[in-house]
C-alpha positions, 0 to 999 in steps of 0.5 A: 500500500503506497502513501496515498492509499494509506492516507485515504485509509486513515481518513476513512477510519477517522471518518468512521470513528467520528461517525460512531462518536457522533451517533453515541453522543446523539443517543445520549443527547449530547453535542460536541459543537461549541456552546455558549450558555449565558446565565441570568445576570444582575446589575445596578445603575453603574454596572452589570454582572454577566456570566456563563460557560463555554462548552466543547461538549454539552447536553442538549435541552431536555424536552420530555419528562417521563416517570422512568428512573433509568431515563432520569439517570441518563438525563442527569449523567449527561449533565456531568459529561460536559467538557468546558472550553478553557481560555476561550475568548468571549465577546459580550454585547449589551445593545451596541456596548461590547467587551471581551473576556477569557474563560477560566480553566472550567470554561466559566466567564464573569464580566463586570460591565460598566454601564455607559448609561443607567438602564430602566428596571426589569430584564435586559437581553445580552449576548455572548459570542465565542470568537476565534482570533486564530482565524483571519478575519475573526470568526464567531464559533458559537453564540448564546443569549441571556438576560440580566436583571436591574431590580426595581427600587423596592425595599427588600431583596431575597437571597435563598438557598435551594437544596432543602430550603425549598427543594426537598433534597436530603443534602445531609445524607449523600446516599439519599441525595444521590438517589433523589437526584439520579432517579427523579427529574425537575418535574417529579421533584417536590418543594416543601409544603407551603414554601412557594406560597411564602416565597410569592408573598415575600416577592410582593412584600411592600414592593409597590405597584407593578414591581416585586422584590427580586430573588437571588438563589445562591446554592452549593449545587453545581452549574451542571444543574442550572437548567434542571433547577431553573425548570423545577422553579418554573414548573412550581411557580417560584419567583423568577430570579437570578441563580448563582451556583457553584463550580462545574463538576465532571462525572467522576465527581458526581458523588461530591455533588452539592459539596462544594466549599461553602466559603464561595457561597459567602462571597457570592452573597456579599457581592449581591449585598454590596451591589445594592447598598440601599436595600434590605435583605431577607435570607432563607436557608436550612440547617442541613449544611452551612447556611446558619454559619454563613448567614450569621457571618453575613449578619455580622458584616452587614447588620443594618442591611439584613431585615430577617433570616429564615432557617428551615429545621432539617437536621435534628443533630444540628439543632443545638449548634444552629440555635446558638447561631440563631441566638447570635443573629437575634442578639445582633438585632436581626429577627430570625425564624428557625422553623420546621414547617413553612406555615411557621415561617409565614406566620413569622413574616406576618408577625414582623409586618413583612406580609399581610395575614 
């Protein structure tokens, strides 16, 4: 076989391998084409925070939800088979204003975009494009669309955890957490009784006409689960908001899901509070992990900006130490409700004048 024939044979083998790989990815509903995912961002009169991921390989959106543990297992596994696009150049656009940033090793980007003029309250569209500067002329390889929130100047902003705060997750027990995560889906999972109604009331608390208090959902769950959590929230009628999750994980790390270092959660909350210095904050969490410790620290740093704290009672073994933290929050002059059922949290909100009875 001469060199030309060897070259043809090699190309044919590579083509066959490529076709088989493509079929396998299609079966798993994965794409190996570049994808730019833009998460919900936020901002004030001066700047916007726009963030997202760039992927070499990612899961296609789920369209059907069936009551099948095997289908649900494959659907979640797909979310951890992503392959990030590190050190990629991303061009972010808001109207005619543009800026560039490079993704980190996880393919994540976060851009603080100074505003040339203040935007009106509400959601605003943004775009992010993956551009290749190795090609001349420059080529756009992929583009994603998202939106950023400029909150109305309401009195309150709510910051809520996700797992075991409104979404039943069994975070304190890794086996139960994985069983629920891997065998259920965003439509079959359930929120705690009464939690959605309470959140809806908080969204309207003293907000005025044609406005609502913004919600920020800050969690140790990974960015892999962004669409999953978004769909759960939409289906169950939770207030629309901004989601700030944790570092992307690969399939080999799936047993550690939800176990990201919680210090970054404190940093994310501080970033939100510092963005809106004129507003007061309602913090909502649970005692299954580190929320009480984090919220006590937030109260210590921002006592004048925290209106009240809600901690759901999940872990009986943690009640004594959680109660100590609750007592410190109250001693700092911030009302705190440590509750078992959302009806108790609702009544507390009535008692302190947050919502009507």
